[in-house]
C-alpha positions as CSV (number, residue, x, y, z in Angstrom):
1,M,-11.2,-0.2,-13.3
2,T,-7.6,0.3,-13.3
3,T,-5.4,-0.3,-9.8
4,L,-2.2,1.2,-9.0
5,V,0.1,-0.6,-7.1
6,I,2.6,1.5,-5.6
7,G,5.8,-0.2,-3.9
8,A,4.8,-2.9,-6.5
9,H,8.3,-4.6,-7.3
10,G,8.9,-5.1,-3.4
11,Q,7.4,-9.0,-1.8
12,I,4.0,-8.2,-1.0
13,G,3.5,-5.6,-4.3
14,Q,4.9,-8.6,-6.9
15,R,2.5,-11.2,-4.8
16,L,-0.1,-8.7,-5.4
17,I,-0.1,-8.2,-8.9
18,K,0.5,-11.5,-9.6
19,H,-3.0,-11.9,-7.5
20,L,-5.0,-9.4,-9.1
21,A,-3.5,-11.0,-12.8
22,A,-4.4,-14.1,-12.3
23,S,-7.8,-12.7,-11.4
24,G,-8.3,-11.1,-15.0
25,D,-6.5,-7.7,-14.3
26,T,-3.9,-5.8,-15.2
27,P,-2.9,-3.9,-12.6
28,R,-0.2,-0.8,-12.9
29,A,2.9,-1.1,-11.1
30,M,4.6,1.4,-10.0
31,I,8.7,0.6,-10.2
32,R,11.9,2.8,-9.5
33,S,13.8,1.4,-12.7
34,Q,13.5,0.1,-16.1
35,E,15.4,-2.7,-14.8
36,Q,12.6,-3.6,-12.7
37,A,10.2,-3.7,-15.5
38,Q,10.4,-7.4,-17.0
39,T,9.4,-8.8,-13.6
40,I,6.7,-6.8,-13.7
41,K,5.4,-8.2,-16.8
42,A,6.4,-11.8,-16.5
43,L,3.5,-11.3,-13.4
44,G,0.6,-9.8,-15.6
45,G,1.4,-6.6,-14.6
46,E,1.6,-2.6,-16.4
47,P,5.2,-1.0,-15.3
48,V,5.3,2.0,-15.0
49,I,8.2,3.8,-14.1
50,A,8.4,6.5,-11.0
51,D,9.8,8.0,-7.9
52,L,8.2,7.8,-4.7
53,E,10.5,10.5,-3.2
54,G,9.7,12.9,-6.6
55,D,6.7,13.4,-8.3
56,F,4.7,10.6,-9.4
57,S,1.7,12.4,-10.2
58,A,1.7,11.1,-13.4
59,A,1.2,7.2,-12.9
60,L,-2.3,7.7,-11.1
61,T,-3.4,8.7,-14.7
62,G,-6.6,7.4,-15.5
63,C,-6.4,4.8,-12.4
64,D,-9.5,4.1,-10.5
65,K,-7.4,2.5,-7.2
66,V,-5.0,2.8,-5.7
67,V,-2.7,0.1,-2.9
68,F,0.3,1.7,-1.6
69,T,2.6,-1.3,-0.1
70,A,5.7,0.6,-0.7
71,G,8.7,0.5,2.5
72,S,11.9,1.3,3.2
73,G,12.9,-1.5,4.6
74,G,14.8,-2.6,7.2
75,H,18.2,-2.7,6.4
76,T,17.9,1.7,5.4
77,G,18.0,4.4,8.2
78,A,15.3,6.5,9.6
79,D,15.1,8.9,7.4
80,K,14.4,6.5,4.8
81,T,11.3,5.2,6.6
82,V,10.3,9.3,7.0
83,L,11.0,9.8,3.6
84,I,8.9,6.4,2.1
85,D,6.8,5.5,5.1
86,L,5.4,8.6,5.5
87,W,6.1,11.6,3.7
88,G,5.8,9.0,0.1
89,A,2.2,8.1,1.4
90,I,1.3,11.3,2.4
91,K,2.3,12.5,-1.4
92,A,0.1,9.1,-3.0
93,V,-2.7,10.2,-1.1
94,D,-2.8,13.7,-1.5
95,A,-2.4,12.3,-5.4
96,A,-4.8,10.3,-5.1
97,K,-7.1,12.7,-4.0
98,A,-6.5,14.8,-7.1
99,S,-6.4,12.6,-9.7
100,G,-10.2,11.2,-8.5
101,V,-8.9,7.9,-7.0
102,K,-12.2,6.6,-5.8
103,Q,-10.4,4.1,-3.1
104,F,-7.1,4.2,-1.3
105,V,-6.0,0.6,-0.4
106,M,-3.2,1.1,2.9
107,V,-0.8,-1.5,3.8
108,S,0.5,0.1,7.2
109,S,2.1,-2.1,10.2
110,R,0.8,-3.7,13.6
111,G,1.5,-1.1,16.6
112,A,0.6,2.0,14.2
113,E,-2.8,2.0,16.1
114,N,0.2,2.9,19.7
115,P,3.5,4.2,18.6
116,D,4.1,4.3,22.2
117,A,3.6,0.9,22.8
118,A,5.9,0.1,20.4
119,P,9.8,-1.1,20.7
120,A,12.1,2.0,20.7
121,R,14.5,0.4,18.2
122,I,10.6,1.0,16.0
123,K,9.3,3.3,17.4
124,H,9.5,5.8,14.5
125,Y,8.4,3.2,12.1
126,T,5.3,2.8,13.6
127,V,4.8,7.0,14.2
128,C,5.3,7.1,10.7
129,K,2.7,4.7,9.7
130,H,0.8,6.4,12.2
131,L,0.7,9.4,10.9
132,A,0.0,8.0,7.1
133,D,-2.3,6.4,8.1
134,E,-4.1,9.5,10.1
135,H,-4.1,11.3,6.8
136,L,-5.9,9.1,4.9
137,I,-8.3,8.5,7.4
138,H,-9.0,12.5,7.4
139,S,-8.1,12.8,3.4
140,G,-12.0,12.7,2.4
141,L,-10.8,9.4,0.2
142,T,-12.7,5.7,0.5
143,Y,-9.8,4.3,2.7
144,S,-9.1,0.6,3.8
145,I,-6.5,-0.1,6.3
146,L,-4.5,-3.1,6.7
147,R,-2.2,-3.7,9.9
148,P,0.2,-7.2,9.3
149,G,1.9,-8.6,11.8
150,R,5.1,-10.2,11.4
151,L,5.3,-10.5,7.6
152,T,6.8,-14.2,6.8
153,D,7.3,-16.1,3.3
154,E,5.4,-19.0,3.6
155,D,2.4,-19.8,0.8
156,A,-0.7,-18.0,1.2
157,T,-2.7,-20.2,3.5
158,D,-6.2,-18.1,3.4
159,Q,-6.4,-18.6,7.3
160,V,-6.1,-14.5,8.8
161,R,-7.1,-13.1,12.0
162,T,-8.5,-9.2,12.6
163,D,-8.7,-9.9,16.6
164,W,-4.9,-9.2,18.4
165,P,-3.0,-13.3,19.3
166,D,-2.2,-13.0,22.7
167,S,1.5,-14.0,22.2
168,Q,4.0,-11.9,20.0
169,E,5.0,-15.3,18.7
170,E,1.4,-15.4,17.3
171,Q,1.7,-12.0,16.0
172,W,2.7,-12.9,12.1
173,V,0.8,-13.0,8.5
174,T,2.4,-14.6,5.2
175,R,3.0,-11.7,2.9
176,A,1.0,-13.6,0.2
177,D,-2.1,-13.8,2.7
178,V,-1.4,-10.0,3.1
179,A,-1.8,-9.7,-1.0
180,A,-5.0,-11.6,-0.8
181,A,-6.1,-9.4,1.7
182,I,-5.6,-6.5,-0.4
183,A,-6.9,-8.1,-3.5
184,H,-10.3,-8.9,-1.4
185,C,-10.5,-4.7,-0.4
186,L,-10.0,-3.8,-3.4
187,S,-13.2,-5.6,-4.3
188,S,-15.3,-5.4,-1.3
189,N,-17.1,-2.2,-0.6
190,A,-17.7,-3.9,2.7
191,T,-14.1,-2.9,3.9
192,H,-14.4,0.6,2.8
193,Q,-13.6,3.1,5.7
194,R,-11.9,0.1,7.8
195,I,-8.6,-0.7,9.9
196,Y,-8.2,-4.2,10.5
197,P,-5.3,-6.1,12.6
198,L,-3.9,-8.7,10.4
199,F,-2.2,-11.6,11.7
200,H,-2.5,-15.6,10.5
201,G,-5.7,-17.1,12.1
202,E,-8.5,-19.5,11.4
203,Q,-11.2,-17.7,9.2
204,R,-10.5,-17.0,5.4
205,V,-9.5,-13.3,4.2
206,A,-13.1,-12.9,3.0
207,E,-14.4,-13.9,6.5
208,A,-12.2,-12.0,8.5
209,L,-12.5,-9.1,6.4
210,A,-16.5,-9.0,5.8
């Protein structure tokens, strides 16, 4: 099985590449430039250069599974959010379907289930995530969707929850635990056709995503 990670040079992507490589896999890592290739190789991935804003369908050749963990980032404008988080995700879903990919794991966001409830400053972001998720759900692909809370850089805890905490202060999760959750989705049929909110909690990843 070959897994393509779209957004591999991002903070979750790099943690995922390292996690999969430690399990004996050699994930294919989609990156934008040759300058990023050495980082990917050092993590144990196979770099492939392709542009999410262009035609990247060749990157999926021979891949059985796809992970979409790309994002425009908080420093860009709404235009990039539309092009990456929405249009890029839609193109990735369509390319995966055309290539016969067996499973697609989408890293979405808390709030994607109801963008109207999101603060005005990030409503465009949650709308993009919602529409990308819906496109995947109705694509006919086998999917798993993760909707993590506020992301932090602490080490993996293997302690998560898939129900919503009572307070906003508790609505966080480490990027490392998100990477572990993605890896679990890739290896567990029980996560197929499921959508998971993901926050720091008290269950092990495998238990929470059972």
